C-alpha positions, -999 to +999 in steps of 0.1 A: -110+432+091-118+465+102-130+478+133-162+487+124-164+452+105-154+431+135-180+457+154-207+443+135-196+405+142-196+410+175-227+430+174-247+401+155-224+374+177-247+383+206-276+367+194-260+337+185-235+328+217-261+310+241-274+288+216-237+285+205-227+276+240-256+257+248-244+227+218-212+229+230-215+223+268-245+199+257-224+179+233-194+178+260-219+165+288-225+135+259-190+129+254-184+132+295-212+107+301-201+075+278-168+081+293-176+078+327-197+048+317-170+035+298-147+035+329-176+021+350-175-011+329-146-031+347-113-024+361-098-004+370-132+013+374-161-011+391-170-044+373-204-047+358-229-070+371-261-060+356-255-027+339-282-010+359-253+013+373-236+018+346-268+028+330-276+051+357-256+075+348-271+108+330-257+142+315-286+170+318-279+204+301-296+235+307-296+268+291-282+297+317-285+336+306-252+341+281-243+305+285-253+270+295-244+246+327-243+205+324-245+176+355-233+148+348-240+125+377-259+091+391-289+087+417-272+054+422-269+053+459-236+031+455-216+058+434-197+075+460-189+044+476-175+029+444-159+056+432-142+068+462-140+035+481-158+026+518-121+015+539-134+009+573-169+022+572-192+008+594-227+009+583-264+019+602-265-023+609-230-025+623-216-044+592-176-030+591-167-027+547-135-027+534-140-017+495-116+000+478-122+030+454-128+021+417-126+056+404-145+058+371-159+097+373-128+112+383-109+097+355-130+110+331-125+145+341-092+155+317-112+141+288-142+161+297-118+195+300-102+185+267-136+184+252-152+214+262-120+239+257-122+220+220-162+227+219-159+264+230-133+272+208-152+260+178-185+275+193-164+310+192-155+306+158-189+299+145-203+330+161-178+355+149-177+338+114 
């Protein structure tokens, strides 16, 4: 490829970068959310009683200038306690808890990282093709 051909590809790629990265990040969020939900489906993560907590996890992808971002999380009040534990803590009613952690979001991070790297690499190839 000549320098002029590369310059043309890069010029045309600028118009497609935002959407390609958004799609990559959105896909990664979906995979990450599924992994966290899977990890929250029994040991070593939290046990499923009703499925309400597991189903409370959401992945929200947003477009930002020249890229995208995704937030994966839950609004469920027990989320932090389940992930990190609640050892020797006393609540506002004076009850002391000894709940061990049941990590489910943290163990998903390596998978999310791997998927994101792969998706961005695919997006770059698509943009420059």
